[in-house]
PANUVO-738295 format. One line per 8 residues: their letters; for each residue x, y, z of N, C-alpha, C. Coordinates in steps of 0.02 Angstrom, whole numbers. Example, Ala and Ser with C-alpha at 12.3 -4.5 7.8 and 13.67 -1.06 7.14 Angstrom:
as	660/-284/390/615/-225/390/660/-165/390 ~ 642/-112/354/684/-53/357/645/2/394;
***
This chain:
mhdlvdei	1590/1170/-506/1550/1225/-502/1571/1275/-553 ~ 1635/1285/-562/1663/1339/-607/1636/1327/-678 ~ 1627/1265/-700/1603/1251/-769/1532/1284/-780 ~ 1489/1292/-727/1419/1317/-732/1423/1395/-737 ~ 1473/1428/-719/1478/1497/-717/1512/1524/-774 ~ 1483/1572/-813/1512/1600/-872/1566/1655/-855 ~ 1603/1667/-905/1661/1717/-891/1631/1784/-872 ~ 1572/1799/-893/1544/1866/-875/1510/1862/-809;
ggsrfllv	1513/1806/-774/1486/1808/-704/1419/1773/-701 ~ 1381/1762/-758/1317/1736/-754/1312/1657/-763 ~ 1260/1637/-752/1252/1564/-769/1224/1548/-836 ~ 1219/1488/-858/1194/1471/-926/1122/1433/-913 ~ 1075/1449/-959/1005/1421/-949/988/1394/-1015 ~ 953/1338/-1019/927/1306/-1080/850/1304/-1064 ~ 812/1346/-1112/738/1340/-1110/722/1303/-1170 ~ 674/1256/-1167/646/1226/-1222/566/1224/-1215;
tipafgha	534/1237/-1274/467/1234/-1275/437/1213/-1349 ~ 371/1187/-1347/340/1175/-1403/324/1237/-1444 ~ 311/1237/-1512/299/1291/-1547/224/1317/-1539 ~ 211/1351/-1485/151/1382/-1472/159/1443/-1430 ~ 126/1497/-1444/135/1559/-1416/124/1558/-1339 ~ 69/1522/-1322/54/1514/-1252/104/1481/-1209 ~ 148/1442/-1240/209/1410/-1209/265/1453/-1213 ~ 280/1481/-1275/340/1516/-1283/343/1588/-1248;
lpllglan	288/1624/-1252/294/1690/-1228/315/1695/-1156 ~ 285/1655/-1108/307/1660/-1038/380/1643/-1030 ~ 402/1591/-1070/475/1577/-1069/520/1628/-1097 ~ 497/1667/-1153/534/1723/-1174/536/1778/-1125 ~ 483/1787/-1085/487/1836/-1023/541/1816/-975 ~ 543/1750/-962/595/1727/-914/664/1735/-949 ~ 669/1719/-1014/733/1725/-1047/759/1796/-1040 ~ 714/1844/-1060/731/1919/-1049/754/1936/-983;
rlaqrghr	720/1917/-937/737/1928/-866/806/1901/-841 ~ 816/1839/-864/881/1812/-849/934/1845/-884 ~ 931/1868/-948/975/1906/-987/989/1970/-950 ~ 939/2005/-922/948/2068/-893/991/2065/-830 ~ 993/2001/-800/1038/1988/-744/1101/1965/-760 ~ 1117/1965/-824/1184/1943/-848/1194/1873/-864 ~ 1140/1830/-867/1142/1761/-880/1139/1748/-958 ~ 1167/1695/-980/1163/1680/-1047/1107/1625/-1058;
vlfatssf	1061/1635/-1109/1007/1588/-1118/1006/1554/-1190 ~ 999/1491/-1197/984/1457/-1260/909/1442/-1257 ~ 877/1462/-1305/805/1454/-1317/792/1405/-1373 ~ 772/1347/-1359/763/1300/-1412/690/1280/-1425 ~ 666/1285/-1486/602/1274/-1510/609/1252/-1588 ~ 551/1238/-1610/548/1222/-1680/577/1265/-1733 ~ 612/1242/-1780/647/1289/-1825/597/1332/-1863 ~ 536/1308/-1873/489/1345/-1906/463/1407/-1864;
fvpqirsy	465/1394/-1795/438/1446/-1748/486/1495/-1728 ~ 551/1485/-1738/602/1534/-1713/596/1603/-1745 ~ 590/1607/-1809/579/1676/-1844/510/1713/-1816 ~ 462/1674/-1795/403/1709/-1766/412/1742/-1698 ~ 455/1714/-1663/462/1736/-1595/529/1775/-1575 ~ 575/1776/-1622/640/1804/-1610/634/1880/-1594 ~ 586/1916/-1618/577/1987/-1606/548/2004/-1535 ~ 529/1948/-1494/509/1958/-1431/562/1958/-1384;
cssnlvrf	625/1950/-1405/682/1951/-1368/730/2005/-1390 ~ 754/2045/-1342/798/2106/-1362/875/2096/-1341 ~ 889/2041/-1305/952/2038/-1280/997/1994/-1321 ~ 1059/2016/-1329/1111/1972/-1364/1136/1915/-1319 ~ 1112/1912/-1260/1133/1854/-1219/1087/1795/-1227 ~ 1030/1811/-1262/982/1751/-1281/990/1729/-1353 ~ 1010/1667/-1360/1024/1639/-1431/966/1586/-1438 ~ 943/1584/-1498/888/1539/-1517/922/1476/-1551;
vplddgvn	899/1425/-1530/923/1359/-1558/864/1331/-1600 ~ 866/1325/-1658/808/1299/-1700/820/1217/-1704 ~ 763/1185/-1683/760/1109/-1683/720/1085/-1743 ~ 746/1039/-1777/714/1010/-1836/669/961/-1809 ~ 601/975/-1810/548/931/-1780/502/909/-1833 ~ 510/927/-1891/464/906/-1946/408/965/-1958 ~ 403/1012/-1917/356/1065/-1930/379/1109/-1984 ~ 338/1127/-2032/363/1160/-2090/308/1221/-2107;
sevlltrd	317/1252/-2161/275/1309/-2183/204/1284/-2194 ~ 192/1226/-2202/123/1206/-2218/84/1199/-2156 ~ 115/1200/-2099/78/1197/-2033/63/1264/-2013 ~ -4/1284/-2006/-16/1353/-1983/-22/1355/-1906 ~ 19/1406/-1880/20/1420/-1812/-22/1475/-1794 ~ -66/1472/-1745/-106/1530/-1728/-86/1553/-1659 ~ -97/1609/-1642/-86/1636/-1572/-140/1606/-1529 ~ -117/1582/-1465/-170/1562/-1420/-220/1613/-1408;
r	-279/1592/-1395/-335/1644/-1378/-347/1634/-1307;
***
């Protein structure tokens, strides 16, 4: 159990989502809430999508993990309507 608890007293979470705002924004809200409670969060999504969503998270306890999934700048991502 000790391996799951961070030295600052919080747990560690891994959140993974596809590169779509409708999927990422709710998880970013969760990531922010977990960080407010002192937990560390790794947020994994497409390397192309990370720069677009990084500003939605204000805590240094949330780290973004870019995944190389083949999505590049030629793919246009639009906000969910």
